[in-house]
C-alpha positions in Angstrom: 22.9 -23.0 6.9 22.6 -19.3 6.4 24.5 -17.6 3.5 26.0 -14.9 4.5 29.4 -13.7 2.1 29.8 -10.4 3.4 31.9 -9.3 0.0 28.3 -9.7 -2.0 26.7 -5.9 -2.1 23.3 -7.1 -3.1 20.9 -4.0 -2.1 17.6 -2.5 -3.3 15.1 0.8 -1.9 12.2 0.9 -1.7 10.2 4.4 -1.5 6.7 4.8 -1.3 4.5 8.3 -0.3 1.0 8.5 1.2 -0.7 11.7 1.4 -0.5 14.2 2.6 3.3 13.6 2.0 2.6 13.3 -1.6 2.0 16.4 -3.9 -1.0 15.5 -5.4 -4.4 12.6 -3.9 -2.4 9.7 -4.8 0.1 6.8 -3.0 3.4 7.3 -4.9 5.4 3.4 -4.7 9.4 3.6 -6.4 12.1 1.0 -6.2 15.3 0.2 -7.5 16.5 -3.6 -8.1 19.8 -3.9 -7.7 21.0 -7.4 -9.0 24.0 -9.3 -10.4 25.6 -6.9 -12.5 25.1 -9.1 -16.0 21.6 -10.0 -15.0 18.5 -8.8 -17.5 15.4 -8.0 -16.3 12.7 -8.4 -18.6 8.7 -6.6 -18.5 6.1 -9.2 -18.3 2.5 -8.4 -18.7 0.5 -11.7 -17.6 -3.5 -11.4 -18.2 -6.3 -12.0 -15.6 -7.2 -15.9 -15.7 -9.2 -18.5 -14.2 -8.1 -22.3 -13.4 -9.3 -25.7 -12.6 -10.0 -26.6 -8.9 -6.8 -28.9 -7.2 -4.6 -27.9 -10.6 -0.9 -26.6 -9.4 1.7 -23.8 -10.3 5.2 -24.2 -10.9 7.1 -21.3 -9.5 10.7 -21.0 -9.6 11.8 -23.9 -8.1 8.3 -25.8 -6.2 4.6 -25.9 -7.3 2.0 -24.5 -5.1 -1.8 -25.3 -5.2 -3.4 -22.8 -8.0 -6.4 -20.7 -6.7 -9.6 -20.6 -8.7 -8.9 -16.6 -10.5 -5.6 -14.7 -11.0 -5.7 -11.4 -11.3 -3.6 -9.6 -14.1 -0.3 -8.4 -13.2 2.4 -6.3 -14.9 6.1 -7.7 -13.5 9.4 -6.6 -13.7 11.7 -9.7 -13.1 14.9 -11.2 -13.5 13.9 -13.4 -16.9 15.4 -16.5 -15.6 12.8 -17.2 -12.8 9.1 -17.4 -12.3 8.4 -14.3 -9.7 9.2 -10.8 -10.0 11.6 -8.0 -7.9 8.0 -5.5 -8.3 5.1 -5.5 -10.1 1.4 -4.0 -10.1 -1.9 -5.6 -10.6 -5.2 -4.1 -12.1 -6.1 -3.5 -8.6 -3.7 -0.7 -8.1 -1.9 -3.5 -5.9 2.2 -2.6 -6.1 4.8 -4.7 -4.1 8.5 -4.5 -4.3 11.0 -6.8 -2.4 14.3 -6.5 -1.0 16.8 -9.6 0.4 17.4 -9.4 4.2 19.1 -11.4 6.4 18.8 -12.1 10.0 19.1 -14.3 12.9 17.0 -16.9 11.6 19.1 -19.1 9.5 18.8 -19.0 5.6 18.4 -22.4 4.2 19.8 -23.2 0.9 16.9 -26.0 0.5 14.5 -24.6 -2.8 11.5 -23.5 -1.4 9.4 -20.1 -2.5 11.7 -17.3 -3.4 10.7 -13.9 -2.1 10.2 -13.2 -5.7 7.9 -16.0 -6.2 5.7 -14.4 -3.1 5.7 -11.1 -4.7 4.0 -12.3 -7.5 2.1 -14.7 -6.5 0.4 -11.9 -4.0 -0.5 -9.6 -7.0 -2.1 -12.2 -9.1 -4.3 -13.1 -5.3 -4.7 -10.1 -4.1 -6.9 -6.9 -4.7 -5.4 -4.4 -1.7 -1.9 -4.0 0.1 -3.6 -5.6 3.2 -5.1 -8.7 1.2 -1.3 -9.2 -0.5 0.3 -9.3 2.9 -2.2 -11.8 4.3 -1.5 -13.9 0.7 2.1 -13.7 1.3 2.2 -14.7 5.1 -0.2 -17.6 4.3 1.9 -19.3 1.7 5.1 -18.5 4.2 3.7 -20.3 6.9 2.6 -23.2 4.2 5.9 -23.6 1.7 8.4 -21.3 3.2 11.2 -19.3 1.6 14.2 -20.3 0.1 16.5 -21.7 -3.2 19.3 -19.6 -4.7 18.1 -16.2 -5.9 20.8 -15.7 -8.2 21.8 -17.5 -11.8 24.9 -19.3 -10.5 26.0 -22.7 -9.4 27.2 -21.2 -5.8 23.9 -20.5 -4.0 22.9 -17.4 -2.9 20.0 -17.0 -0.5 18.4 -14.7 1.4 15.1 -14.1 3.3 13.0 -11.1 2.5 11.1 -7.6 3.7 8.1 -6.7 1.4 6.9 -2.9 0.4 3.1 -3.3 -0.7 1.0 -0.3 -1.6 -2.5 0.4 -3.1 -4.7 3.5 -3.4 -5.3 4.4 0.1 -2.5 2.9 2.4 1.0 1.0 2.3 2.1 -1.5 4.5 5.9 -3.0 4.9 6.4 -6.7 5.8 9.2 -8.3 6.7 10.1 -12.0 7.2 12.8 -13.9 9.2 12.2 -17.9 7.6 8.3 -18.2 8.2 8.4 -15.7 11.4 7.3 -12.0 10.5 6.3 -8.8 11.2 4.0 -5.8 9.7 3.8 -2.2 9.6 0.8 -0.4 8.5 1.4 3.1 6.8 -1.4 5.5 6.4 0.2 8.7 5.8 3.1 10.3 5.5 6.9 8.1 3.6 8.2 5.5 4.5 11.8 3.7 2.4 13.1 0.2 2.8 16.7 -1.1 2.4 18.1 -4.5 2.9 17.9 -4.4 6.9 15.2 -4.7 9.0 13.4 -1.2 9.8 10.3 -2.1 11.9 11.0 -1.6 15.5 8.2 -1.3 18.0 5.3 -0.2 15.8 4.3 -3.4 14.6 0.6 -3.6 13.3 0.4 -7.4 13.0 2.7 -10.3 13.5 3.1 -14.5 13.4 1.8 -15.7 16.2 4.8 -16.9 17.5 7.1 -14.6 16.5 7.7 -13.1 20.4 7.7 -16.9 21.7 10.5 -17.9 19.5 12.4 -14.6 20.4 12.3 -15.8 24.4 12.8 -19.8 23.3 16.4 -18.4 21.3 17.0 -15.8 24.3 17.1 -12.9 22.1 14.8 -11.3 24.2 13.8 -11.2 28.0 10.1 -11.1 27.3 9.7 -8.0 29.9 11.2 -4.9 27.6 9.3 -3.9 24.9 9.5 -6.0 22.1 11.8 -4.2 19.0 11.6 -6.2 16.0 14.6 -4.9 14.2 16.6 -4.8 17.6 15.5 -8.5 18.3 15.8 -9.8 15.1 19.0 -8.1 13.5 22.5 -10.1 13.6 24.5 -9.2 16.1 27.8 -8.4 13.6 26.4 -6.9 10.7 28.0 -7.7 7.3 29.5 -4.9 5.1 26.8 -5.2 3.0 24.5 -4.5 5.8 26.2 -1.6 6.6 26.4 -0.1 3.4 22.4 -0.8 3.5 21.7 1.6 6.7 23.6 4.5 5.0 21.1 4.0 1.9 18.4 3.6 4.2 19.4 7.1 6.1 20.1 8.6 2.8 16.9 7.7 1.6 15.0 8.7 4.3 16.4 12.3 4.3 15.5 12.6 0.4 12.0 11.6 0.5 11.7 13.9 4.3 13.2 16.7 2.0 10.3 16.5 0.2 7.6 15.9 2.2 4.2 17.2 1.1 5.8 17.6 -2.4 6.3 14.1 -3.4 5.6 13.1 -7.4 6.4 10.9 -9.5 9.5 13.1 -10.8 11.0 13.2 -7.2 10.8 9.4 -7.2 12.4 8.9 -10.4 15.1 11.4 -9.3 15.8 9.5 -6.0 16.2 6.2 -7.7 18.7 8.3 -9.6 20.9 9.4 -7.1 24.2 7.6 -7.5 26.2 9.5 -4.7 23.8 8.0 -1.9 24.5 4.7 -3.4 20.6 4.2 -4.5 21.1 4.1 -7.7 23.8 1.5 -7.6 26.7 0.7 -9.9 29.4 -1.0 -7.3 31.3 -4.2 -8.9 29.5 -7.3 -9.5 25.9 -5.7 -8.7 24.3 -2.6 -10.4 20.3 -1.1 -10.5 19.3 -3.6 -13.2 15.5 -2.4 -13.5 13.2 0.3 -12.1 9.6 1.2 -11.6 7.6 4.3 -10.0 3.7 4.0 -9.7 1.1 6.6 -9.1 -1.9 5.4 -7.6 -4.3 8.3 -7.4 -7.2 7.9 -4.8 -10.0 8.7 -6.7 -11.1 5.1 -8.2 -12.2 6.6 -11.1 -8.7 7.3 -12.4 -6.7 5.0 -13.8 -3.3 3.9 -11.9 -0.1 4.5 -14.0 3.3 2.5 -13.2 6.2 3.3 -15.1 9.2 0.9 -16.1 12.8 1.2 -17.3 13.3 -2.3 -18.3 16.9 -1.5 -18.6 19.8 -1.1 -16.2 21.0 2.4 -14.5 17.9 5.1 -14.3 20.1 7.2 -14.3 20.6 6.8 -18.0 17.3 4.5 -18.8 13.7 5.9 -19.7 10.9 5.7 -17.1 8.2 4.5 -19.7 4.4 4.1 -18.4 2.5 1.6 -18.4 -1.9 1.5 -17.7 -3.9 -1.5 -17.8 -6.4 -0.7 -20.5 -8.7 -2.4 -22.8 -6.2 -4.0 -25.8 -2.8 -3.9 -23.4 -0.8 -7.3 -24.4 3.0 -8.2 -23.8 5.4 -6.0 -25.6 7.8 -8.0 -27.4 11.0 -5.7 -26.9 11.1 -6.1 -23.7 10.7 -10.0 -23.5 13.4 -12.1 -23.0 14.0 -15.2 -25.2 13.4 -19.1 -23.6 15.0 -21.8 -23.4 12.5 -24.7 -22.8 14.1 -27.4 -21.2 17.7 -26.7 -21.9 17.5 -23.9 -19.7 20.1 -24.2 -17.0 17.5 -23.2 -14.5 15.2 -26.4 -15.4 18.4 -29.2 -15.4 19.5 -30.2 -11.8 22.4 -29.4 -11.2 21.3 -26.0 -11.9 22.9 -23.2 -13.5 25.8 -25.2 -14.5 25.8 -22.9 -18.5 25.1 -19.2 -19.4 22.3 -18.5 -22.1 21.8 -15.1 -23.6 18.7 -13.7 -21.9 19.2 -10.0 -23.5 15.8 -8.8 -24.7 15.7 -6.3 -27.4 15.6 -3.4 -25.7 18.5 -4.3 -23.6 21.1 -5.1 -26.4 19.8 -1.5 -27.9 20.1 0.3 -24.8 23.7 -1.4 -23.9 24.4 0.1 -27.3 23.5 3.6 -26.2 25.5 2.7 -23.3 28.8 2.3 -24.8 28.2 5.7 -27.0 27.5 7.9 -23.2 30.6 6.3 -22.0 32.9 6.4 -24.7 31.6 9.3 -27.3 30.9 12.4 -25.1 28.8 14.4 -27.6 26.4 12.0 -29.2 26.5 10.5 -25.7 25.0 13.4 -24.5 22.7 13.5 -27.2 21.0 10.2 -26.5 20.5 11.3 -23.1 18.8 14.6 -23.9 16.7 12.3 -26.3 15.9 10.0 -23.2 14.6 12.6 -21.0 12.6 14.1 -24.3 10.6 10.7 -24.7 10.3 10.4 -20.4 9.0 14.0 -20.5 6.4 13.3 -23.1 5.4 10.2 -21.1 5.2 12.0 -17.7 3.1 14.6 -19.7 1.0 12.2 -21.2 0.4 10.8 -17.9 -0.6 14.1 -16.1 -3.0 14.8 -18.8 -5.4 11.5 -18.4 -4.8 12.1 -14.3 -5.8 15.6 -14.7 -8.5 14.9 -17.3 -7.4 17.8 -19.9 -5.6 15.0 -22.1 -7.5 11.7 -21.5 -7.0 8.6 -24.0 -9.3 6.0 -25.6 -9.0 3.1 -24.4 -7.3 1.2 -26.7 -4.7 3.9 -26.4 -3.9 3.2 -22.9 -3.9 -0.6 -23.4 -0.6 0.5 -25.8 0.7 3.2 -24.2 3.8 1.5 -22.8 4.1 -0.2 -26.2 3.7 2.5 -28.1 7.1 4.1 -25.8 9.4 1.2 -25.9 9.2 1.1 -29.8 9.7 5.2 -29.7 12.7 4.1 -27.2 13.9 1.3 -29.6 13.6 3.5 -32.4 15.6 6.3 -30.5 18.5 3.6 -30.5 18.4 2.3 -34.0 
């Protein structure tokens, strides 16, 4: 049956700006990943690959059929699972997911997590629309389900997704195997743990309306409003909080219409008053991402990742797909093989230390910021200075005034991770 624990303040926020809302001719994507406060999120690079016909792919809980070719991806993911909360691929496709609860029951049976669907779509698509089809096809075939946190008590939900590429964005909202999608060709849009597609539906599951009518949720005559028809009649506390956050995020975006930049997106992700930058009880913003997807195909897409909690006290570091790009060890968590609590059944009966090197250094820095005001302010200033250097490098890259050699492009993220590590050391 559904897992609807009202005291768990699960939350995430996704944002996109499509010209003319953007200040530059680019689509801008952003996400805060709000998760259990001690969960570690790593940044993982997976190169493109080719695979033998008929091979199987192990996701977090189940295996699926592998495809013949997969694209290179950069992922920000909870370090215990296979999928990801957010990420991008070499073709400039970005995806973020959100937990959502609807009238459709949430099963605890193990299937594909929303985070698995996200990674599978990035590995298998070259546009946002193609990614949407990948997710909906996999959803139809395998379903979604399984616990979404590293804890013996199951915590299950369905998912909404924000998908973007250089030209447009799509919102995909699911209820079990059912779904509705909305195409965003201009302006700005955000998501916050609630159904938000109303009557403006660009694509949908073939049985969506028939199912709603059979359940008595829709009369078959009135205008079909997906969010109204499928949202819970009595909203849990977490859904009410999501509604306020959604409205606040919408207002922050609209305030910047025509002037949205990567810096604006970072500022929104750092907004604590709205709850978008979260630190509430057992949950907090554990990682953040901002991407610039230029309309000009000759310019590279740039993806900023924190790899650490609390974006208001973290550094957004630039990543670009380029020659020589490789995994950065400082943001990769240790592995535990067959002894990992997620691999043994029953799952999650023990805890392991998944902290990567940058996370450890950042935790020490957070402690200093809270306990020693002067040293804390100095550390935060060093963080901002380092981030500004990254933004300036990217600005030069996108204007052609400071183009970097391909080898340096591929090592850009590693260089900034190393410099941030030195700051904490």
